[in-house]
C-alpha positions in Angstrom: 1.7 -4.3 4.2 3.5 -6.4 7.3 2.3 -8.4 9.9 2.6 -6.5 12.9 3.7 -8.5 15.5 4.6 -12.1 17.0 6.8 -14.8 15.6 6.4 -13.4 12.3 6.6 -9.2 13.0 8.1 -7.2 10.2 7.0 -10.7 7.9 5.7 -9.2 4.8 2.4 -9.7 3.6 1.4 -10.4 -0.4 -1.4 -8.9 -1.8 -2.4 -8.5 -5.4 -2.4 -4.9 -7.1 -5.8 -3.3 -8.2 -9.1 -2.3 -6.3 -10.4 -6.2 -5.8 -9.2 -7.1 -3.1 -9.1 -4.3 0.8 -6.9 -5.4 3.3 -6.4 -4.5 6.9 -4.5 -1.2 7.7 -1.5 -2.2 9.2 -2.5 0.6 12.4 -6.0 -1.5 12.7 -4.8 -4.6 12.7 -2.3 -3.8 15.8 -5.5 -1.7 17.1 -8.3 -4.7 16.9 -4.6 -7.2 18.4 -4.5 -5.0 20.8 -7.2 -4.9 22.4 -7.9 -8.5 22.3 -4.6 -9.1 24.4 -3.5 -12.4 23.9 -4.6 -15.5 21.5 -1.8 -18.0 22.9 -4.3 -20.8 22.0 -7.3 -19.9 19.9 -8.3 -21.4 17.3 -9.1 -18.6 14.8 -11.6 -18.7 11.5 -10.8 -15.4 9.1 -14.0 -15.1 6.7 -13.1 -12.8 3.9 -9.8 -13.6 4.6 -8.6 -11.3 1.2 -4.2 -11.8 2.1 -5.6 -13.3 4.8 -3.8 -11.6 6.5 -6.2 -11.0 10.3 -5.8 -15.0 10.5 -2.0 -15.1 10.3 -1.7 -12.0 12.8 -3.0 -14.3 14.6 -0.9 -17.7 14.3 2.4 -15.1 14.3 1.3 -14.4 17.5 0.7 -17.6 19.2 -2.9 -18.8 18.2 -3.2 -22.5 17.3 -4.7 -22.8 14.2 -6.1 -20.7 11.8 -9.4 -21.6 8.9 -9.7 -18.4 6.1 -12.4 -18.9 4.2 -12.5 -16.4 0.3 -13.9 -17.0 -2.6 -10.4 -16.2 -4.0 -7.8 -17.8 -1.8 -4.9 -17.2 -3.9 -2.8 -14.1 -1.7 -3.9 -16.3 1.4 -2.2 -19.3 -0.4 1.6 -17.3 -1.1 1.6 -15.5 2.4 1.0 -19.2 4.1 2.7 -20.6 2.1 5.9 -18.1 1.7 5.7 -17.8 5.5 6.0 -21.4 6.4 2.4 -21.4 7.9 1.0 -23.8 5.6 0.7 -26.6 8.6 -0.9 -24.6 10.6 -4.0 -23.3 8.4 -6.8 -24.7 7.3 -7.9 -22.2 3.1 -11.7 -23.2 1.7 -11.8 -21.6 -1.6 -15.9 -20.5 -1.1 -18.3 -18.8 0.1 -18.9 -17.8 4.0 -22.1 -18.1 3.9 -21.8 -21.2 2.6 -19.4 -22.3 5.1 -20.5 -21.2 7.5 -24.2 -23.4 7.1 -22.3 -26.5 6.5 -22.8 -28.1 9.5 -19.2 -30.9 9.4 -17.2 -27.2 9.0 -14.5 -27.4 11.9 -15.4 -25.3 15.5 -16.1 -24.8 17.7 -13.9 -21.2 17.5 -12.7 -18.8 20.2 -11.8 -15.8 17.5 -13.8 -15.1 14.7 -12.5 -12.4 12.4 -15.5 -11.4 9.8 -14.1 -8.5 6.6 -16.2 -9.2 3.9 -16.9 -6.5 1.5 -18.5 -3.5 2.2 -21.1 -3.2 -0.6 -22.2 -6.5 0.2 -22.9 -5.3 4.0 -26.9 -5.2 4.1 -27.7 -8.5 2.3 -25.7 -10.6 4.6 -25.4 -9.0 8.0 -29.0 -11.4 8.7 -27.0 -13.8 7.7 -23.9 -13.8 9.4 -25.7 -12.8 13.1 -27.9 -16.7 12.9 -25.5 -18.5 11.4 -22.3 -17.3 13.5 -22.8 -17.7 16.9 -23.2 -21.8 16.9 -20.0 -21.3 15.0 -18.4 -20.2 18.8 -16.9 -21.7 22.5 -17.9 -20.4 24.8 -15.3 -17.2 25.6 -15.2 -16.8 22.3 -14.8 -13.4 20.6 -16.0 -12.0 16.7 -14.2 -9.2 15.3 -16.5 -7.2 12.4 -15.0 -4.8 10.0 -17.1 -2.5 8.4 -17.9 0.3 6.5 -18.5 3.0 9.6 -21.5 4.4 7.7 -22.9 1.6 7.5 -21.5 -1.3 10.5 -22.5 -4.6 10.9 -24.7 -5.7 14.0 -24.8 -8.7 14.9 -27.3 -10.3 18.1 -24.5 -11.2 20.3 -22.5 -8.4 23.4 -20.6 -6.2 21.8 -17.7 -5.2 23.9 -16.2 -2.8 22.0 -16.3 -0.8 19.2 -13.7 1.4 17.6 -14.2 3.6 14.2 -10.6 4.5 12.0 -11.3 6.3 9.4 -14.4 4.8 6.6 -13.6 1.3 8.9 -15.7 -0.1 12.4 -14.1 -1.9 13.7 -16.6 -3.9 16.2 -15.6 -6.6 18.7 -18.4 -9.3 20.6 -18.2 -11.2 23.0 -19.3 -15.0 23.4 -23.3 -16.2 23.1 -26.1 -15.0 24.1 -26.9 -18.0 25.0 
């Protein structure tokens, strides 16, 4: 697994062996960032960050800062340290929904990546739909990666939807208000 483009393009990311994590494939990350275009200066929130690949890709492409949230942060911390990105990223070890409920957390965010374990999708969909919009800046975009057969739906305007094998990527825009 590699960083696709930007200042760190081509550098390797570490992912533990096994099925504990499901990192976003390079070609899917490349497609997501092709859709997003310029992310320079963005404040990024990477929920269910795993290896940190999406947040790190955004930093490589010029995002100002990233907050990576996961219950297991070892891979993300290792990748940030290896790439010298600790000063531009905050790693939060904990549940993503609990993080979103905590009013003391930073924000607003310009980009929110949300790639929860597929098996949790139906249980957390409504919570995500309620908790993500208050964290968004005025022209924010939310990128949700989920199983193509059971995509996660948020109460935000859909900008585009794409399918890559058994993965659905939905890009939502800003607040509906």
